[in-house]
Every structure is written in C-alpha cells, then in structure tokens.
C-alpha positions as CSV (number, residue, x, y, z in Angstrom):
1,X,-51.2,24.3,-3.9
2,X,-54.0,26.2,-2.5
3,X,-54.0,28.3,0.3
4,X,-56.7,26.1,2.1
5,X,-54.4,23.0,1.7
6,X,-51.1,24.9,3.0
7,X,-52.8,26.1,6.0
8,X,-54.5,22.6,6.7
9,X,-50.9,20.8,6.1
10,X,-49.7,22.2,9.4
11,X,-52.6,21.3,11.7
12,X,-52.7,17.7,10.1
13,X,-48.9,17.2,11.1
14,X,-49.3,18.5,14.6
15,X,-52.4,16.3,15.3
16,X,-50.1,13.3,14.3
17,X,-47.5,14.6,16.8
18,X,-50.5,15.2,19.5
19,X,-51.2,11.6,18.8
20,X,-47.5,10.1,19.1
21,X,-47.4,11.9,22.5
22,X,-50.6,10.6,24.1
23,X,-49.3,7.2,23.6
24,X,-46.4,7.3,25.4
25,X,-45.8,6.3,28.8
26,X,-44.2,8.1,31.7
27,X,-41.0,6.2,31.4
28,X,-40.6,7.2,27.8
29,X,-38.7,10.2,28.5
30,X,-36.3,10.5,25.6
31,X,-39.3,9.6,23.2
32,X,-41.4,12.4,24.8
33,X,-38.6,14.8,24.6
34,X,-38.1,14.2,21.0
35,X,-41.8,14.2,19.8
36,X,-42.3,17.4,21.9
37,X,-39.5,19.2,20.1
38,X,-40.7,18.2,16.5
39,X,-44.1,19.4,17.9
40,X,-43.0,22.5,19.2
41,X,-41.0,23.3,16.2
42,X,-44.1,22.5,13.9
43,X,-46.2,24.8,15.8
44,X,-43.9,27.5,15.8
45,X,-43.4,27.5,12.0
46,X,-47.2,27.3,11.4
47,X,-47.6,30.4,13.6
48,X,-45.0,32.0,12.0
49,X,-45.7,31.2,8.6
50,X,-49.5,33.0,9.2
51,X,-47.9,35.9,10.9
52,X,-45.2,36.7,8.0
53,X,-47.3,36.2,5.0
54,X,-50.9,36.4,5.8
55,X,-51.4,38.7,8.3
56,X,-50.0,41.8,6.9
57,X,-52.2,41.4,3.9
58,X,-55.2,41.1,6.1
59,X,-54.2,43.9,8.1
60,X,-54.4,46.2,4.9
61,X,-58.2,44.8,4.4
62,X,-61.3,46.5,6.7
63,X,-62.9,43.3,6.4
64,X,-60.3,41.2,7.8
65,X,-58.6,43.6,10.3
66,X,-60.5,42.5,13.4
67,X,-59.5,38.8,12.2
68,X,-56.0,39.4,12.5
69,X,-56.0,40.7,16.3
70,X,-58.2,37.6,17.2
71,X,-55.4,35.4,15.3
72,X,-52.5,36.8,16.9
73,X,-53.9,36.8,20.3
74,X,-54.6,32.9,19.7
75,X,-51.3,32.7,18.6
76,X,-50.0,33.9,21.9
77,X,-51.8,31.9,23.8
78,X,-50.8,28.8,22.2
79,X,-46.9,29.9,22.3
80,X,-47.7,30.3,26.2
81,X,-48.7,26.9,26.9
82,X,-46.1,25.4,24.7
83,X,-43.5,27.3,26.8
84,X,-45.0,25.9,30.0
85,X,-45.0,22.4,28.9
86,X,-41.4,23.1,27.4
87,X,-40.0,23.7,30.9
88,X,-41.9,20.9,32.5
89,X,-40.3,17.2,33.3
90,X,-41.7,15.1,30.8
91,X,-42.1,12.3,33.1
92,X,-44.4,14.5,35.0
93,X,-47.7,13.3,36.3
94,X,-49.0,16.6,34.9
95,X,-47.8,16.9,31.6
96,X,-50.2,14.9,30.1
97,X,-53.0,16.9,31.2
98,X,-51.2,20.0,30.0
99,X,-50.6,18.3,27.0
100,X,-54.5,18.0,26.5
101,X,-54.9,21.3,27.1
102,X,-52.6,22.4,24.4
103,X,-54.1,20.0,21.7
104,X,-57.7,21.4,22.5
105,X,-56.3,25.1,22.1
106,X,-54.6,24.0,18.8
107,X,-57.6,22.5,17.6
108,X,-60.0,25.7,18.5
109,X,-57.0,27.9,16.6
110,X,-57.3,25.5,13.6
111,X,-61.1,25.2,13.5
112,X,-61.1,29.1,13.6
113,X,-58.8,29.2,10.9
114,X,-60.9,26.7,8.5
115,X,-64.5,28.4,9.3
116,X,-63.9,32.3,10.0
117,X,-60.3,33.0,8.7
118,X,-60.3,31.1,5.5
119,X,-63.6,32.4,4.1
120,X,-63.1,36.0,5.3
121,X,-59.8,35.8,3.0
122,X,-61.2,34.1,0.0
123,X,-64.3,36.9,0.1
124,X,-61.8,40.1,1.0
125,X,-58.7,39.1,-1.1
126,X,-58.8,39.0,-4.8
127,X,-57.3,35.9,-6.8
128,X,-54.1,37.7,-7.4
129,X,-53.6,38.4,-3.7
130,X,-54.3,35.0,-2.7
131,X,-51.9,33.6,-5.0
132,X,-49.4,35.9,-3.8
133,X,-49.7,34.8,-0.1
134,X,-49.7,31.1,-1.3
135,X,-46.6,31.6,-3.2
136,X,-44.8,33.4,-0.3
137,X,-46.2,30.6,2.1
138,X,-44.6,27.9,-0.6
139,X,-41.6,29.6,-0.4
140,X,-41.3,29.9,3.1
141,X,-42.1,25.8,3.4
142,X,-39.3,25.4,0.8
143,X,-37.2,27.4,2.7
144,X,-37.8,25.6,6.0
145,X,-37.2,22.2,4.3
146,X,-34.3,23.4,3.0
147,X,-32.5,24.4,6.6
148,X,-33.8,20.9,7.8
149,X,-32.0,19.6,5.2
150,X,-28.8,21.5,5.8
151,X,-29.0,21.1,9.4
152,X,-29.3,17.3,8.8
153,X,-26.7,17.6,6.6
154,X,-24.5,19.5,9.0
155,X,-25.2,16.5,11.4
156,X,-24.1,13.6,9.3
157,X,-20.9,15.5,8.4
158,X,-20.5,15.9,12.2
159,X,-21.4,12.5,12.9
160,X,-18.9,11.2,10.1
161,X,-16.4,13.4,11.2
162,X,-16.5,12.0,14.9
163,X,-16.5,8.7,13.4
164,X,-13.5,9.6,11.5
165,X,-11.6,11.0,14.5
166,X,-12.5,8.0,16.4
167,X,-11.1,5.4,13.9
168,X,-8.2,7.7,13.7
169,X,-7.5,7.3,17.4
170,X,-8.1,3.9,17.4
171,X,-5.5,3.5,14.7
172,X,-3.2,5.6,16.7
173,X,-3.8,3.4,20.0
174,X,-3.0,0.4,17.8
175,X,0.0,1.7,16.3
176,X,1.5,2.7,19.6
177,X,0.7,-0.7,21.2
178,X,2.4,-2.3,18.3
179,X,5.7,-0.2,18.6
180,X,5.2,-0.8,22.5
181,X,4.9,-4.6,21.8
182,X,7.9,-4.3,19.0
183,X,10.5,-2.5,21.7
184,X,9.4,-4.8,24.5
185,X,10.2,-7.8,22.2
186,X,13.3,-6.1,20.9
187,X,14.3,-5.5,24.5
188,X,13.6,-8.9,25.6
189,X,15.9,-10.4,22.7
190,X,18.9,-7.9,23.8
191,X,18.4,-9.4,27.3
192,X,18.7,-12.9,26.1
193,X,21.7,-12.3,24.0
194,X,23.4,-10.2,26.8
195,X,22.7,-13.4,28.8
196,X,23.8,-15.8,26.4
197,X,27.3,-13.8,26.1
198,X,27.2,-13.9,29.8
199,X,26.9,-17.6,29.8
200,X,29.6,-17.9,27.1
201,X,32.2,-15.9,28.6
202,X,31.7,-17.7,32.0
203,X,31.8,-21.1,30.4
204,X,35.0,-20.1,28.5
205,X,36.7,-18.9,31.9
206,X,35.9,-22.0,33.9
207,X,37.0,-24.6,30.8
208,X,40.8,-24.4,31.5
209,X,40.2,-24.7,35.3
210,X,38.0,-27.6,34.9
211,X,40.9,-29.4,32.2
212,X,43.3,-28.7,34.3
213,X,41.7,-30.0,37.5
214,X,40.8,-33.0,35.4
215,X,44.2,-33.8,34.7
216,X,45.8,-33.4,37.9
217,X,43.2,-35.7,39.6
218,X,44.1,-38.3,36.7
219,X,47.9,-38.0,37.2
220,X,47.0,-38.3,40.9
221,X,45.4,-41.6,40.6
222,X,48.1,-43.0,38.1
223,X,51.0,-42.2,40.3
224,X,49.5,-43.6,43.1
225,X,48.5,-46.5,41.8
226,X,52.2,-47.0,40.2
227,X,54.5,-45.8,42.9
228,X,52.7,-45.8,46.0
229,X,54.4,-48.2,48.0
230,X,58.1,-46.6,47.2
231,X,56.7,-43.2,47.7
232,X,55.4,-44.0,50.8
233,X,59.2,-45.1,51.9
234,X,61.0,-42.3,50.9
235,X,58.4,-39.4,51.1
236,X,54.7,-38.8,51.5
237,X,52.4,-38.8,48.7
238,X,51.4,-35.1,49.2
239,X,55.3,-34.3,48.7
240,X,55.6,-36.6,45.5
241,X,52.5,-35.2,43.8
242,X,53.9,-31.4,44.6
243,X,57.2,-32.3,43.2
244,X,55.8,-34.1,39.9
245,X,53.0,-31.6,38.7
246,X,53.7,-28.4,40.6
247,X,57.4,-27.8,39.4
248,X,56.7,-27.2,35.8
249,X,54.3,-24.6,36.6
250,X,56.5,-22.9,39.0
251,X,58.8,-22.8,36.0
252,X,56.0,-21.3,34.1
253,X,55.0,-18.9,36.7
254,X,59.0,-17.7,37.2
255,X,59.0,-16.9,33.5
256,X,55.9,-15.3,33.6
257,X,57.3,-13.2,36.4
258,X,60.2,-12.4,34.4
259,X,58.3,-11.4,31.2
260,X,55.7,-9.0,33.0
261,X,52.2,-10.0,33.8
262,X,51.6,-12.0,30.5
263,X,50.4,-15.0,31.0
264,X,52.2,-18.5,30.0
265,X,50.9,-21.9,29.0
266,X,51.3,-24.9,31.6
267,X,51.8,-28.6,30.7
268,X,52.0,-29.4,27.2
269,X,48.5,-30.4,25.8
270,X,46.8,-28.0,28.1
271,X,44.9,-24.6,27.0
272,X,43.9,-21.7,28.2
273,X,41.2,-19.6,27.0
274,X,41.0,-16.0,27.5
275,X,37.5,-14.4,26.8
276,X,37.5,-11.2,24.4
277,X,34.2,-9.3,25.0
278,X,32.8,-6.1,23.0
279,X,29.8,-4.1,23.8
280,X,26.9,-3.8,21.0
281,X,25.1,-1.2,20.1
282,X,21.7,-1.5,20.5
283,X,19.7,1.6,18.8
284,X,15.8,1.4,20.4
285,X,13.1,4.1,19.8
286,X,10.7,6.0,22.0
287,X,7.8,8.2,21.2
288,X,7.8,11.9,22.8
289,X,5.2,14.6,22.7
290,X,6.3,17.0,20.1
291,X,3.4,19.6,21.4
292,X,-0.7,19.8,20.8
293,X,-2.4,21.5,17.9
294,X,-5.5,23.2,18.8
295,X,-7.9,24.1,16.6
296,X,-10.8,26.5,17.9
297,X,-14.2,27.6,16.3
298,X,-15.6,30.7,16.9
299,X,-18.3,33.0,15.8
300,X,-17.5,36.5,14.3
301,X,-20.2,39.0,13.0
302,X,-19.8,40.7,9.6
303,X,-21.8,43.5,8.5
304,X,-23.6,42.5,5.6
305,X,-25.7,45.3,3.0
306,X,-27.8,44.2,0.5
307,X,-29.9,46.5,-1.9
308,X,-33.2,45.7,-2.5
309,X,-35.7,47.4,-5.1
310,X,-39.0,48.0,-3.7
311,X,-42.3,48.9,-5.1
312,X,-45.1,51.3,-3.6
313,X,-48.9,51.9,-4.8
314,X,-50.4,55.1,-4.0
315,X,-53.8,56.4,-5.0
316,X,-53.5,59.2,-7.5
317,X,-56.6,61.6,-7.8
318,X,-56.7,63.4,-11.1
319,X,-59.8,66.2,-11.8
320,X,-60.2,66.5,-16.0
321,X,-62.6,67.9,-18.0
322,X,-64.6,65.8,-19.6
323,X,-64.4,65.7,-23.5
324,X,-68.5,65.5,-23.8
325,X,-70.8,66.9,-21.3
326,X,-73.1,63.9,-22.2
327,X,-74.1,61.9,-19.0
328,X,-73.2,58.3,-19.5
329,X,-73.3,57.0,-15.8
330,X,-75.5,57.8,-12.9
331,X,-75.0,61.2,-11.0
332,X,-76.1,63.0,-8.2
333,X,-76.0,60.3,-5.9
334,X,-73.7,59.4,-2.9
335,X,-70.6,57.0,-4.0
336,X,-67.6,56.0,-1.8
337,X,-64.6,54.1,-3.6
338,X,-62.0,52.8,-1.6
339,X,-58.6,52.2,-2.9
340,X,-56.0,50.0,-1.0
341,X,-52.4,51.7,-1.1
342,X,-49.8,49.3,-0.9
343,X,-45.9,49.5,-0.3
344,X,-43.3,46.8,-0.3
345,X,-41.1,46.5,2.7
346,X,-38.0,44.5,3.4
347,X,-38.2,41.4,5.3
348,X,-34.7,39.5,6.7
349,X,-34.5,36.0,7.4
350,X,-31.3,34.2,8.1
351,X,-30.7,30.3,7.8
352,X,-27.5,28.4,8.4
353,X,-26.0,26.3,5.7
354,X,-22.5,24.9,5.5
355,X,-19.8,27.2,4.1
356,X,-16.7,24.6,4.5
357,X,-15.2,21.7,6.6
358,X,-11.8,21.7,8.3
359,X,-10.6,18.3,8.7
360,X,-7.8,17.8,11.2
361,X,-5.9,14.7,10.9
362,X,-1.9,13.4,11.4
363,X,0.6,12.0,9.3
364,X,3.0,9.8,9.6
365,X,6.5,10.2,8.0
366,X,9.6,8.3,8.0
367,X,13.1,9.2,8.4
368,X,16.5,7.6,8.7
369,X,18.7,9.3,11.4
370,X,22.3,7.9,12.2
371,X,23.3,7.3,15.6
372,X,26.9,7.5,16.2
373,X,28.3,6.2,19.5
374,X,31.5,4.6,20.9
375,X,31.5,1.0,22.0
376,X,34.4,-0.7,23.8
377,X,35.8,-4.2,23.2
378,X,38.5,-6.6,24.1
379,X,41.6,-6.9,21.7
380,X,44.5,-9.5,22.4
381,X,48.3,-8.7,22.0
382,X,50.6,-11.9,21.7
383,X,53.8,-11.7,22.5
384,X,55.7,-15.3,21.8
385,X,59.4,-16.1,23.0
386,X,61.8,-17.6,20.8
387,X,61.2,-21.2,19.4
388,X,64.3,-22.4,21.1
389,X,63.7,-20.7,24.4
390,X,60.4,-22.0,24.6
391,X,61.3,-25.3,23.8
392,X,64.1,-25.3,26.3
393,X,61.5,-24.3,28.9
394,X,59.4,-26.8,28.3
395,X,61.8,-29.7,28.1
396,X,63.3,-28.5,31.4
397,X,59.8,-28.7,32.8
398,X,59.1,-32.1,31.7
399,X,62.2,-33.2,33.1
400,X,62.1,-31.9,36.6
401,X,58.8,-33.5,36.3
C-alpha cells in the first residue's frame, strides 16, 4: 500500500461510521453508544498513527515543519469534540447537532491532509523515507488489527467460560434436585413401610381377641338354644355361661400365676399371636457445604528491560587537499548545503495478549462408607410345661366346662 492509500483508508471508514450514526434515532441509545465507540476508536487510531510515524519525520524537514504544528492543532480540536460527545447522553437532542460539527471538523482535517500534507510529504521526502513511513504505518495497522483479534478472542474465551460455568451450575442444580427427589422418595417409602408394619402389628394384636369374641358368642347362642329352659329354672343364663366358658380360662390364669408372667393358651383350637417387632436401619444421605474455593485475579507490575540497537547519522565535515589543482566545478560562488542528521530513538508500545486460562470446575467422586449402628428387635423365649401336666390341665378345663 502507498502512503496516500493508507492515510485515506482511515477517513473512509470514519465517514462510514458517521453516516450510520446519522441514520439512528434518539431512541436507539444502545446502537448509538456502540457506533460512537467504534468511531471514537477509529479517529484516535487515525490521529495517533500520524503522530507516531509521520510527524517525527516531517519535523526534521524545514519545508514540512510548519505543517506538523497545524496538523497537531487540528488533532487536538478533533479530540476535544470527541471527548465532548463522549460525555453527552446519546439520546440528547443536541447529540446530532454536535455530531454534525465533529463530522465537519474531521472532513476539513482529511481535506487538509489530502491537499496540503500529502503533496508536501511527497515533495520534501525521498522515496526511501516515504516508504519507511509507509512500512511503519502498515506495521502499526497490523498491530492494531492483531490487538483487536486478541481482544475478540479474549471476549469469546470469556463468554465460553461464562457459558460453561452456567451449564455447570445448571447441572449441579439438576443433580441436587434429583438427589432431593430421591431422598423424598426414599423417605416416603420408609414411612409407608413403617405404617404397613404398624398395621400388621395392630392386626396381629387384634386377631386373638376377635377370634375369642366370635367363639364366645357362638357358644352362647348354642347354649341358650339348647339349655335355655333348664338353665332358666336352675340359674340365670349369665351365670350358666360364666360357669361353662370362664372356668377353663380361670384355670389357665391360675396356672399362669403359678408359672410367673408367662401367657398360657386358652380353649383348645384357639390361638394367640404375640407380635415380634424390630428396628430397621434406614441410611440416607444429605449434602453439606464443605467450604468455598475462591479464585481472585489481580494485576501485578513486573519491571522488564529490553536492549535495542539504535543508529544515528551525523554530519562529518572533512577538509583535505585536492589531488590536482585543476578546477572541475563552479567555484567562487555562494553555495549552501543542508544535510539532515538523524538519530533513532526507542519507542515503547504495549499490547494485550492472552497468557493462559484458569479453568475452575468441580469433580464428583463417589466413596463407600460403612455406617455402624445398633438396632433393636423382639425375641421370644418359650417355656413349655411337660406334656403330661399340660394334658391334665386341658382335660381338667374341659371337664369343668
């Protein structure tokens, strides 16, 4: 690229942004802020490119020295108007008016560069100097593009990291919900089992009483139907029933009192159920907070030294005796020769780059832990009398009945 095309590329892009901004309405605040940020960056880059690479060369040339002062003054005016617009609300009614004034100042600045600065540069500088300025400006543009790419990559990496963190948090929340649902189901199942066991124990406890009551009622009906008249003459029906059905049980109760607190069976054919219960160990789990890991990013300043080789050109004047005294050129006239001394000075620029990434995540691990606890259950101890004694007891009860 030539120096002319380089210096015209910036104004072309800035004019495009000016046109887009002029088409926005007062309600499009976000769009105006984004476009104005791009315009501000483009104008700053255009003026900085000239001040860093072109103006130092022009200052050393007497023909272009005055043009540099005018160009710097125009850049200051341009920056002042940009700063004024930057601090203004983008939906303000005066914003469009101030933007038009900034566009006029920039167009005049670009016109002066095209009609005055560039022709003076081409007249005053040699092709090598112009090419050197062009190369430096191209390098600056390439560096800026690389910085934009690095910044865009950093934004994409940050967005990707935020997206991954959001997905991870969503997965964690889903897992917690699943664990909570599993715990609730296990608790509900445990409660159902406990209620079922309680119902079984209650049914088992009521079964002997119900069977005994049915047997007594049936025997009472049969006895009343068969011996009603005779029982009425000798004794009351209640007393007859008491003598018939309660005597065996009284004998059993007397035997039970003799043998301690052990329960004895009643009439032959009836049974009594003794429920045996036990405790069941239900092992659940809950999530506890073990602490918070905190990762803090901070900025440190590191002094860095770099060595650079600089070149300088100085004018050396030597006086020597000619080899021959024959005149070969014009003499005895006034002649002024101007030679520019040059010296390289170090320039320092900084750019941002992505050094490394810190990935923060949690990993789920499983372990098997043995839970030791003591549970209780019912046991039964059976003490049976001798077969002969038991037979006599029941026979006695039957006879008495």
